[in-house]
C-alpha positions in Angstrom: 82.7 85.9 64.5 78.9 86.3 64.5 77.2 89.6 64.9 75.2 88.0 68.0 78.3 87.2 69.7 79.3 91.0 69.3 76.0 92.1 70.5 76.4 89.9 73.7 79.9 91.0 74.3 78.8 94.8 73.8 75.6 94.3 76.4 78.0 92.6 78.6 80.3 95.5 78.6 77.3 98.0 79.3 76.3 96.1 82.0 79.7 95.8 83.7 79.9 99.8 83.3 76.7 100.7 84.8 77.4 98.5 87.7 80.6 99.9 88.0 79.2 103.5 88.1 76.4 102.7 90.4 79.2 101.5 93.1 81.1 104.8 92.3 78.0 106.7 93.5 78.1 105.3 97.1 81.6 106.5 98.6 82.7 105.1 102.0 83.5 107.8 104.9 86.2 108.7 106.9 87.2 105.6 109.1 84.6 103.3 107.4 85.6 99.7 105.7 86.9 99.8 102.3 88.5 97.4 99.8 89.0 96.9 96.0 85.2 97.0 95.4 84.9 100.4 96.9 86.2 103.5 97.2 87.0 106.5 99.9 85.0 109.8 99.7 86.6 113.4 99.2 90.2 113.1 99.4 90.6 110.1 101.7 92.2 106.8 100.5 92.0 103.2 101.6 94.9 102.1 103.7 94.7 98.9 105.6 91.0 98.2 104.7 90.0 101.6 106.3 89.6 105.3 104.9 91.8 107.4 106.0 93.6 111.1 105.2 96.5 110.9 102.8 99.9 110.6 103.7 98.8 109.6 107.4 99.5 106.4 109.0 97.0 106.1 111.7 95.2 103.1 110.8 98.2 101.2 109.4 98.4 98.0 111.2 100.4 94.8 110.7 99.2 91.5 109.1 98.1 89.0 112.3 95.9 92.2 113.5 94.4 92.8 109.9 93.2 90.2 107.8 91.7 88.7 104.5 91.3 85.8 102.4 95.0 85.2 102.2 96.0 86.2 105.5 94.2 84.6 108.5 94.1 85.3 112.1 95.8 83.4 115.1 94.0 80.4 116.7 91.1 81.9 119.1 90.6 84.8 116.9 88.0 85.5 114.0 88.3 87.9 111.0 85.6 90.7 111.0 85.8 93.8 109.0 89.2 93.1 108.1 90.5 92.9 111.6 91.2 90.2 113.9 89.1 89.9 117.1 89.0 87.6 119.9 86.3 85.2 120.0 
């Protein structure tokens, strides 16, 4: 492979790494919306798309109440912040 390909590959890797580090500087507070593109502050963890304390089951809800791209809400409801709300 050519040098240009390796240079472009390293540049892409550096760009991706810098974007990832910028995202890591902005953590989500307790109770905030989280997903695979964000992370929770301090000792909190992302459960059912909300930041909560480790080991608690406070915000865990079943599919039908929570939603994402692959799990849709029932008719008459809309998905907002990964939760189903009545229209």
